[in-house]
C-alpha positions, 0 to 999 in steps of 0.5 A: 499499500502507498503511504502518505507521511504527516509532519505536524505540530500543535495543530489538532483537527485538520491531522486526524480528519485528513487521515480518516478522509483518506482511509475512507476513500479505501483507494489503496494509499493510507496516511499515517503521522511520520516518525523519526529518531535520526537519519542516515544518509542512506536511509530509504524514505518509504512514504510516496507523499510527505505533508510538511505543517511544521518544518518552518519550526522544527530544523530537523525536519526540513533537512530530513525533508531534503533527504526525503525528496533525494529518495523520490518522495513528493514533499508538500511543500518543496523543502528547497523552495521553501527554504529560499523564499522570502517576501521581497522575492515574492514581490519582484515574482509576482510584478515580473508575472504580472500580478498586482503587489505592492511597493516593497523594500528590503531592509539591511538588519538592525542587529547581527550574530555575535562575531560581526564587526561593524566596521569590517564585516558590513563594508557593503552596506551604506549608512545611514538608511535613506529613511526619507528615501524609502518613505518617498518611495513606499509612502505612508502608512506603510507596513513593516513586517519579517521578510521570513515571517508569517502568521501575522507575526512582526507586522507593524502599521507605521504611520509616520517615519519615526514610528517606522524607524523605532519599530525597525529599531525593535526587529532585532536579527530579522530581516525587515520589509517595507511595504506599500500599505494598501488601503482596501476595499475588500480583503480575500484569503485564499487557501490553494491546494494542488496548483489547481484548486482555489477557495477565495474566501472573505477574511477580516485581518482585524478580526481575524476572522473568515466570513462564510459569505459565498457571493463575496466576488463579483465574478470578475473579480473572483476569476481574476483572483483564482487566476493570480492565485495559481499564476503564484502558485505554480511559478512557487512550485507550492502544493498548498498555500495561503494567499492574501489579496487587498483589493483597491479600485477593482485590483487585487494586490497580492500582499502575501502568499509566503504561506505554505503552512496555511492554517487548517484548524476547523476554528479558525477556516469554519466547519465549512471551509475546512471540509473543503481543505480536507478534501482537496487535500486528500484529492491531492495528496492520493493523486500525488501517491498513485500518478508520481510526477516525473522525478527531477533530474538530480544531476541537473539541481531539479531538486531546487525546483521540485516538480509541477503539476502536469510534470513539467 
């Protein structure tokens, strides 16, 4: 029997529901929790598919997942891309793909690891930071946030240059970006599964709450958000992700889509959207287990880009 392995953290609702759904299908595929206790360089991996929900917080898991890719497993999401991803890259990628994205600037770190000697180790950096030039380009208010973060952690709305600098001064060793604030008319969070299914949901970032409202988007706007979501997912090679769009004057701006371990908790998604997520994740993982994508060319570094839907 083919096996799907789950790497999970504290979440309690999605993993058992997913395992039960795969078992209910009775399709020659079983799902189970991965168990690890140290990994040898020649150790086989007996999973066809691995769903990664936690390696961004557990370094050993990310190391094992890269080993699993080399062993032939399909990892959701590709650990090589996830390790390389950041919010400046995402904004630049979106722009090159024709997806509307807010103006974004990456900042030098405020602080550095011990051993960095500022006058020797940082000779490539200009000093001081041109805060006036940044504000002139981005505008006010603006958003300051961690270039590698998620879950609304280390995100600040800055309404003045003084507030921007003050929050930056508290950022420690994080690499921060400054981003244009999109004053939105509508806010949409999409859950995208398998580079083919997208669920645009009405989301209130102030309440941190989804609203089940099926007709919240005009047909043309909804179609564009789905198209833009798929464009970004396929370019990144992600198989599960949440993407956030701030709609201003009818234009959906992709403001955040570095969420490769999207929230799938029943209490936040609501039971209606949770059921959709479980169903689509089971569809995708069973499909990937039974119809593996073409193996990447390891000699040419193909594992870095992973495998796309359709084997391309």
